[in-house]
Residue frames as qw, qx, qy, qz and C-alpha x, y, z in Angstrom:
[[0.070, 0.974, -0.213, 0.009, -13.35, -8.26, -3.86],
 [0.871, 0.141, -0.126, 0.453, -9.65, -8.69, -4.52],
 [0.278, -0.934, 0.175, 0.142, -6.88, -6.88, -2.63],
 [0.821, 0.350, -0.067, 0.446, -3.52, -6.50, -4.39],
 [0.173, -0.950, 0.212, -0.153, -0.92, -4.96, -2.12],
 [0.499, 0.496, -0.622, 0.342, 2.71, -5.36, -1.14],
 [0.689, -0.303, -0.606, 0.257, 3.71, -7.11, 2.08],
 [0.337, -0.170, -0.351, 0.857, 4.68, -3.76, 3.65],
 [0.247, -0.224, -0.200, -0.921, 1.29, -2.16, 2.94],
 [0.034, 0.320, 0.852, -0.412, -1.89, -2.19, 4.99],
 [0.204, -0.471, -0.506, -0.693, -5.42, -1.46, 3.80],
 [0.119, -0.199, -0.633, 0.739, -7.02, 0.53, 6.62],
 [0.200, -0.630, -0.582, -0.473, -10.70, 1.30, 7.12],
 [0.041, -0.370, 0.326, -0.869, -11.31, 4.31, 9.38],
 [0.703, -0.300, 0.022, -0.645, -14.53, 2.62, 10.59],
 [0.217, -0.348, 0.897, -0.166, -12.72, -0.68, 11.28],
 [0.665, 0.279, 0.622, -0.305, -15.28, -2.55, 9.15],
 [0.016, 0.336, -0.660, -0.672, -13.99, -3.28, 5.64],
 [0.065, 0.280, 0.934, 0.211, -16.71, -5.87, 4.94],
 [0.087, 0.711, 0.580, -0.387, -19.46, -3.51, 6.10],
 [0.049, 0.647, -0.194, -0.736, -18.11, -0.64, 4.04],
 [0.003, -0.165, 0.806, 0.569, -17.97, -2.85, 0.93],
 [0.110, 0.445, 0.888, -0.020, -21.55, -4.11, 1.44],
 [0.091, 0.778, 0.406, -0.471, -22.87, -0.53, 1.42],
 [0.019, -0.613, 0.343, 0.712, -21.16, 0.63, -1.78],
 [0.787, 0.554, 0.245, -0.113, -21.78, 0.45, -5.50],
 [0.100, 0.822, -0.519, -0.212, -18.10, 1.17, -6.25],
 [0.980, 0.192, -0.043, -0.008, -16.22, -1.51, -8.18],
 [0.738, 0.229, -0.234, 0.591, -12.63, -0.34, -7.61],
 [0.411, -0.899, -0.120, 0.097, -11.04, 1.65, -4.82],
 [0.542, 0.508, -0.230, 0.628, -8.09, 4.02, -4.78],
 [0.579, -0.689, -0.340, 0.273, -7.30, 4.52, -1.07],
 [0.007, 0.959, -0.212, 0.187, -5.62, 7.65, 0.20],
 [0.856, 0.147, -0.334, 0.367, -1.93, 6.75, 0.55],
 [0.332, -0.890, 0.236, -0.207, 0.18, 7.49, 3.61],
 [0.610, 0.287, -0.618, 0.405, 3.67, 6.65, 4.74],
 [0.645, -0.726, -0.081, -0.223, 3.55, 5.92, 8.46],
 [0.461, 0.452, -0.558, 0.521, 6.44, 6.33, 10.89],
 [0.695, -0.688, -0.087, -0.188, 6.94, 5.56, 14.56],
 [0.035, 0.715, -0.635, 0.290, 9.90, 5.79, 16.94],
 [0.388, -0.223, 0.840, -0.306, 8.65, 2.65, 18.72],
 [0.164, -0.116, -0.916, -0.349, 7.05, -0.55, 17.45],
 [0.507, -0.293, -0.104, -0.804, 3.25, -0.05, 17.70],
 [0.203, -0.055, 0.877, -0.431, 1.38, -1.85, 20.48],
 [0.141, -0.299, -0.882, -0.336, -1.72, -3.99, 19.98],
 [0.133, -0.574, -0.707, 0.391, -3.84, -2.19, 22.57],
 [0.092, 0.674, 0.094, -0.727, -4.08, 1.14, 20.70],
 [0.680, 0.685, 0.259, -0.040, -5.22, 1.99, 17.16],
 [0.737, 0.093, 0.224, 0.631, -2.29, 2.11, 14.75],
 [0.257, 0.706, 0.216, 0.623, -3.10, 5.61, 13.53],
 [0.425, -0.892, -0.030, -0.150, -2.89, 6.94, 17.12],
 [0.775, -0.492, 0.229, 0.325, 0.65, 5.59, 17.49],
 [0.644, 0.116, 0.392, 0.647, 2.18, 6.64, 14.19],
 [0.088, 0.634, -0.096, -0.762, 2.93, 9.84, 12.34],
 [0.637, 0.441, 0.601, 0.197, 1.53, 9.86, 8.85],
 [0.023, -0.511, 0.311, 0.801, 2.61, 11.72, 5.75],
 [0.718, 0.558, 0.267, -0.320, 0.28, 11.85, 2.76],
 [0.282, -0.379, 0.705, 0.529, 1.86, 10.27, -0.31],
 [0.657, 0.477, -0.108, -0.574, 0.30, 10.48, -3.75],
 [0.285, 0.436, -0.836, -0.172, 2.66, 7.64, -4.73],
 [0.041, 0.022, 0.969, -0.242, 0.75, 5.25, -2.44],
 [0.579, 0.332, 0.278, -0.691, -2.72, 6.17, -3.70],
 [0.094, 0.228, -0.882, -0.402, -2.99, 2.91, -5.62],
 [0.759, 0.002, -0.160, -0.631, -6.03, 1.07, -6.99],
 [0.068, 0.329, -0.929, 0.156, -5.49, -2.04, -4.85],
 [0.340, 0.211, 0.822, -0.407, -9.04, -3.19, -4.13],
 [0.412, 0.220, -0.383, -0.797, -11.47, -4.19, -6.88],
 [0.773, 0.161, 0.472, -0.392, -14.40, -6.41, -7.82],
 [0.222, -0.274, 0.807, 0.474, -13.09, -9.03, -10.30],
 [0.364, 0.495, 0.788, 0.042, -16.63, -9.57, -11.64],
 [0.221, 0.918, 0.245, -0.218, -16.89, -5.89, -12.67],
 [0.010, 0.828, -0.465, -0.314, -13.29, -5.08, -13.56],
 [0.954, 0.287, 0.085, -0.029, -12.40, -7.33, -16.50],
 [0.754, 0.291, -0.142, 0.571, -8.80, -6.10, -16.83],
 [0.445, -0.814, -0.151, 0.341, -6.83, -4.08, -14.28],
 [0.586, 0.676, -0.011, 0.446, -3.83, -3.12, -16.49],
 [0.557, -0.782, 0.049, 0.275, -1.37, -2.43, -13.67],
 [0.458, 0.777, -0.343, 0.263, 1.86, -0.62, -14.43],
 [0.577, 0.227, -0.617, 0.484, 5.08, -1.24, -12.50],
 [0.140, 0.027, -0.646, 0.750, 4.51, -1.50, -8.75],
 [0.106, -0.627, -0.769, -0.062, 0.73, -1.13, -9.18],
 [0.152, -0.410, -0.219, 0.872, 1.19, 2.63, -8.70],
 [0.387, 0.318, -0.217, -0.838, -0.83, 3.22, -11.86],
 [0.345, 0.218, 0.911, 0.053, -3.64, 1.22, -13.45],
 [0.367, 0.167, -0.292, -0.867, -6.03, 1.66, -16.35],
 [0.375, 0.139, 0.884, -0.244, -8.91, -0.66, -15.41],
 [0.340, 0.009, -0.570, -0.748, -11.48, -1.82, -17.94],
 [0.223, -0.371, -0.901, 0.021, -15.04, -2.96, -17.37],
 [0.308, -0.812, -0.407, -0.281, -17.67, -1.46, -15.09],
 [0.499, 0.086, -0.350, 0.788, -15.33, 1.10, -13.49],
 [0.337, -0.841, -0.208, -0.369, -16.81, 3.02, -10.55],
 [0.532, 0.265, -0.488, 0.639, -13.95, 4.43, -8.47],
 [0.542, -0.811, -0.216, -0.037, -14.13, 5.04, -4.74],
 [0.506, 0.550, -0.312, 0.586, -11.36, 7.27, -3.40],
 [0.149, -0.579, 0.390, -0.700, -12.08, 8.18, 0.23],
 [0.860, -0.341, -0.202, -0.321, -13.37, 4.98, 1.81],
 [0.928, -0.261, -0.058, 0.261, -9.99, 3.52, 2.81],
 [0.088, -0.894, 0.429, 0.098, -6.37, 4.38, 3.59],
 [0.919, 0.238, -0.213, 0.230, -3.32, 2.59, 2.23],
 [0.422, -0.856, 0.298, 0.008, -0.58, 2.68, 4.84],
 [0.829, 0.404, -0.272, 0.275, 3.03, 2.04, 3.95]]
């Protein structure tokens, strides 16, 4: 799998097991649910990030950032990777992950 994201984005697995989630799927490209996250204080390491931040759903950050390069032969990203028209064996997963910005 390939992850294409900006430095201020985080791919988040609710089950805290990205590798395990990917092993159990037949999906070839993922479009995580996008959220802008905000916090008054810098998050601490001893608590899950999503418990320390406020999140706002953002359709703009629902981007196809994770894909199998053996199945997706061309990703065809548009500016900022906010849109893509992938080609190949396209099987989209949309609820497995979150994209936090």
